[in-house]
DRENBA-347839 format. One line per 4 residues: their letters; for each residue x, y, z of C-alpha. Coordinates in Angstrom, 1 decimal, decimal comma, always signed. Each point is the difference from the previous one (the first is absolute). Layout:
a = X Y Z; ...
// end
This chain:
mkvy = +0,0 +0,0 +0,0; +2,8 +2,4 +0,8; +1,6 -0,6 -3,4; -3,4 +0,7 -1,8
lels = -0,4 +3,2 +2,1; +3,4 +1,1 -1,2; -0,7 -0,9 -3,6; -3,3 +2,1 +0,1
ksgi = +1,6 +2,9 +1,8; -2,5 -0,2 +2,8; +1,0 +3,3 +1,6; -0,8 +1,9 -3,2
vtlv = -3,2 -1,9 -0,5; -1,1 +0,9 +3,6; +0,4 +3,7 -0,9; -1,9 -0,6 -3,2
lisv = -2,9 -1,5 +1,9; -0,1 +2,9 +2,4; -0,4 +2,3 -3,0; -2,7 -2,2 -1,5
lggy = -1,9 +0,0 +3,3; +0,2 +3,8 +0,2; -1,2 +0,4 -3,6; -2,9 -2,4 +0,6
ligh = -1,2 +1,7 +3,1; +0,2 +3,4 -1,6; -1,8 -1,2 -3,1; -2,9 -1,5 +2,1
rfet = -3,4 +1,4 -0,7; -1,9 +0,4 +3,2; -3,4 -0,3 -1,6; +0,8 -3,8 -0,2
plsw = +1,3 -2,3 +2,8; +3,7 -0,7 +0,0; +0,7 -3,2 -1,9; +2,4 -2,0 +2,2
ggll = +0,0 -2,7 -2,7; +1,0 +2,5 -2,7; +2,7 +1,5 +2,3; +1,5 -3,5 +0,7
ltlv = -0,2 -0,9 -3,6; +1,9 +3,2 -1,0; +2,7 -0,5 +2,6; +0,6 -3,6 -0,7
gvml = +0,0 +0,6 -3,8; +2,5 +2,9 +0,2; +2,1 -2,0 +2,5; +0,3 -2,9 -2,4
lasg = +0,6 +2,2 -3,0; +2,7 +2,1 +1,8; +1,6 -3,2 +1,4; +0,2 -1,5 -3,5
ssal = +1,3 +3,2 -1,6; +2,7 +0,3 +2,7; +1,0 -3,6 -0,5; +0,1 +0,4 -3,7
nqlq = +2,3 +3,0 +0,4; +2,4 -2,1 +2,0; -0,1 -2,7 -2,7; +0,7 +2,6 -2,6
evkt = +2,9 +1,5 +1,9; +1,6 -3,1 +1,5; +3,4 +0,6 -1,8; +0,0 +3,6 +1,1
dakm = -1,0 -0,8 +3,6; +2,9 -2,4 +0,2; +2,5 +2,8 -0,7; -1,2 +2,3 +2,8
prta = +0,6 -0,7 +3,7; -3,3 +1,4 +1,1; -2,0 -2,5 -2,2; +2,4 -3,0 -0,4
krpl = -1,7 -1,8 +2,9; -3,4 +0,1 -1,6; -1,6 -3,5 -0,6; +1,0 -0,3 -3,7
psgr = +3,6 +1,2 -0,1; +0,8 -1,7 +3,2; -1,4 -3,3 -1,3; -2,5 -0,5 +2,8
msks = -2,8 -0,3 -2,6; +0,1 -1,3 -3,5; -1,1 +2,0 -3,0; -2,7 -2,5 -0,9
tala = -1,5 +0,2 +3,5; +0,0 +3,8 -0,2; -1,6 -0,1 -3,4; -2,8 -2,2 +1,3
fivg = -0,6 +2,4 +2,9; +0,0 +3,0 -2,4; -2,5 -1,6 -2,4; -2,3 -1,1 +2,8
tllg = +0,0 +3,4 +1,9; -0,4 +2,1 -3,2; -2,8 -2,0 -1,4; -1,7 -0,3 +3,4
glal = +0,3 +3,7 +0,7; -1,5 +1,0 -3,4; -2,8 -2,6 +0,4; -1,0 +1,5 +3,3
lski = +0,2 +3,6 -1,2; -2,1 -0,9 -3,1; -2,8 -0,9 +2,4; +0,0 +3,6 +1,3
nasv = -0,3 +1,8 -3,3; +1,9 +0,1 -3,4; +1,6 +3,3 +0,7; +1,8 -1,2 +3,2
cwmg = +1,2 -3,1 -1,8; +1,4 +2,0 -3,0; +1,7 +2,4 +2,4; +1,7 -3,0 +1,5
vaav = +1,1 -1,2 -3,4; +1,4 +3,5 -0,7; +1,9 +0,0 +3,3; +1,7 -3,3 -0,9
ifyn = +0,8 +1,1 -3,6; +1,5 +3,3 +1,2; +2,0 -1,6 +2,8; +1,2 -3,3 -1,4
gfyt = +0,0 +1,2 -3,6; +1,0 +3,6 -0,6; +1,7 +0,7 +3,3; +1,9 -3,2 +0,7
mwwk = +0,9 -0,9 -3,5; +0,6 +3,5 -1,5; -0,1 +3,2 +2,1; +1,9 -1,3 +3,0
rkwa = +2,9 -1,3 -2,2; +0,3 +3,1 -2,2; -1,1 +3,2 +1,8; +1,1 +1,8 +3,1
faai = -3,5 +1,4 +0,5; -1,7 -3,3 -0,4; -1,6 +0,4 +3,5; -2,4 +2,6 -1,4
pgav = -1,9 -2,1 -2,5; +0,7 -3,0 +2,2; -2,1 +1,6 +2,7; -3,2 -0,6 -2,0
pgal = -0,5 -3,7 +0,9; +0,9 +0,8 +3,6; -2,7 +2,7 +0,2; -2,7 -2,0 -1,7
piwm = -1,1 -2,2 +3,0; -1,5 +2,8 +2,0; -1,9 +1,1 -3,1; -1,1 -3,6 -0,5
gyta = -1,3 -0,1 +3,6; -2,0 +3,2 -0,6; -1,4 -1,3 -3,3; -1,0 -3,3 +1,5
asgk = -2,1 +1,8 +2,7; -1,4 +2,8 -2,1; -0,3 -1,6 -3,4; +1,5 +3,2 -1,5
vwap = +3,4 +0,1 -1,7; +0,5 +3,6 -1,1; -1,4 +1,7 +3,2; +2,1 +2,8 +1,5
pgif = +0,5 -1,7 +3,4; +1,4 -3,1 -1,7; +2,4 +2,0 -2,1; +1,1 +2,1 +3,0
lfll = +0,8 -3,2 +2,0; +2,0 -1,3 -3,0; +2,0 +3,2 -0,3; +0,7 +0,0 +3,8
lffw = +1,6 -3,4 -0,3; +1,7 +0,9 -3,2; +1,8 +3,0 +1,6; +0,8 -2,0 +3,1
qmph = +2,0 -2,6 -1,9; +2,8 +2,3 -1,2; +1,4 +1,0 +3,4; -0,7 -3,5 +1,2
fwvl = +2,0 -1,7 -2,7; +2,8 +2,5 -0,6; +1,0 +0,1 +3,7; +0,4 -3,8 -0,2
alky = +1,8 +0,3 -3,4; +2,4 +2,5 +1,5; +0,7 -2,2 +3,0; +0,7 -3,1 -2,2
rddy = +1,6 +1,9 -2,9; +3,0 -2,4 +0,0; -2,3 -3,0 -0,3; -1,8 +1,4 -2,9
kqga = +3,3 +0,9 -1,7; +1,2 -3,6 +0,4; -3,3 -1,2 -1,5; +0,4 +2,5 -3,0
iptl = -3,3 +1,7 +0,9; +0,3 +3,7 -0,9; -2,1 +1,3 +2,9; +0,0 +3,8 +0,5
pvar = +2,9 -0,1 +2,6; +2,1 -2,2 -2,3; -0,6 +1,9 -3,2; -0,3 +3,6 +1,3
gegv = +1,7 +0,0 +3,5; -1,0 +0,9 +3,5; -0,6 +3,7 -0,6; -2,6 -0,5 -2,7
tvqq = -1,7 -2,8 +1,9; -0,4 +2,2 +3,1; -1,4 +2,8 -2,1; -2,6 -2,3 -1,5
illw = -0,9 -1,4 +3,5; -0,5 +3,6 +1,2; -2,1 +0,9 -3,0; -2,3 -3,0 +0,1
cfgy = -0,3 +0,1 +3,8; -1,3 +3,6 -0,2; -2,4 -1,0 -2,7; -1,2 -3,0 +2,1
vals = -0,7 +2,1 +3,1; -1,6 +2,8 -2,0; -2,3 -2,5 -1,7; -1,0 -1,6 +3,3
ltap = -1,2 +3,4 +1,2; -2,4 +0,2 -3,0; -2,0 -3,0 +1,1; -3,0 +2,0 +1,2
iflk = -0,5 +1,2 -3,6; -0,3 -3,6 -1,4; -1,2 -2,1 +3,0; -2,8 +0,5 +2,5
vgal = +2,4 +1,0 +2,8; +0,7 +3,1 +1,9; +1,3 +1,1 +3,4; +0,6 -3,4 +1,5
ylaf = +2,2 -1,0 -3,0; +1,9 +3,2 +0,1; +0,6 -0,3 +3,7; +2,1 -3,1 -0,8
aipm = +1,3 +1,0 -3,4; +1,5 +3,4 +0,8; +2,2 -1,2 +3,0; +1,0 -3,1 -2,1
glkl = +1,1 +2,3 -2,8; +2,0 +2,2 +2,3; +1,7 -3,0 +1,6; +0,8 -1,4 -3,4
fwel = +1,6 +3,3 -1,0; +2,0 +0,0 +3,2; +1,4 -3,5 -0,7; +0,6 +1,0 -3,6
rkfv = +2,0 +3,0 +1,1; +2,3 -2,2 +2,1; +0,3 -2,6 -2,8; +1,0 +2,6 -2,6
qkpa = +2,7 +1,3 +2,4; +1,6 -3,4 +0,4; -1,4 -2,5 -2,6; +2,8 -2,4 +0,6
skqw = -0,6 -0,3 +3,7; -2,4 -2,2 +2,0; -2,6 +2,8 -0,5; -1,1 -1,7 -3,2
lhff = -1,8 -2,7 +2,0; -1,9 +2,5 +2,1; -1,2 +1,8 -3,0; -0,8 -3,2 -1,9
lwvn = -2,1 -1,3 +2,9; -1,8 +3,3 +0,4; -0,8 +0,1 -3,7; -1,6 -3,4 +0,3
fsli = -1,8 +0,9 +3,2; -1,4 +3,2 -1,5; -1,8 -2,0 -2,7; -1,7 -2,1 +2,7
iyig = -1,0 +3,2 +1,8; -1,3 +1,8 -3,1; -2,1 -3,0 -1,0; -1,1 -0,8 +3,6
aava = -1,0 +3,6 +0,7; -2,0 +0,2 -3,2; -1,9 -3,2 +0,8; -0,6 +1,2 +3,6
dfws = -1,3 +3,4 -1,1; -2,1 -1,5 -2,8; -1,7 -2,6 +2,2; -0,4 +2,4 +3,0
twll = -2,7 +1,9 -1,9; -2,1 -3,2 +0,1; +1,1 -1,6 +3,2; -0,2 +3,0 +2,4
plfi = -3,8 +0,3 -0,1; -0,2 -3,6 +1,4; +1,8 +1,1 +3,2; -1,8 +3,4 +0,5
// end
């Protein structure tokens, strides 16, 4: 089980499921009862799809992973799992995930297909290997799950709330990934992967992290324009934004120090706060009258 969890990148999948849950709860229409079955179907479907996609990524990059100390101990390059076993897991989870998502509606299923094509096709096989700024288009599949959660609950694809949630995760991924890429720059260099720190250096990478982090926090503060949230959300979002800027300031001053981890963790925590605060504010409108 531990090997399968490593193959599917369970830590990343957990964060994906948090975003799906948030998207689903924000997309819920209160004129109808919450569909617990629909929520469970969405979560399990996305979990299987994300697990299969992550495993496929490791199968695609087994030779590259073997060259980098950070990834050499993964199940495939370390020999703890055979390629045939991994392939069987990949086929089963991808087909199982798509089958479950198709039971929700066609739009959610096709969004799942698009996520796999973008991540395992365009990003893994092309952008990542050729382009220093591959993380920007590569953020599309990472931002789709929360939109899928919203669409599964609301039945609407092109609604402003769903698009806003997608953009929030899209902006979040650049500081999240580039901080890691900067920390493991030597690993990526050994693997011949031209990430931004490898191709353009520390200075340009820090500038881009600064730019995208400002955009991410600014976008988070516009949530009341697109979502049915207000003072309660801002009571969490504003202090979170200030704290993130404080950690960003310390990181920019010494990007090569241990400060990178503090900033990285706060970037990840901020996403949970923004989504959680939006859900709490959205649902408070309907739950508070029950206690008054």
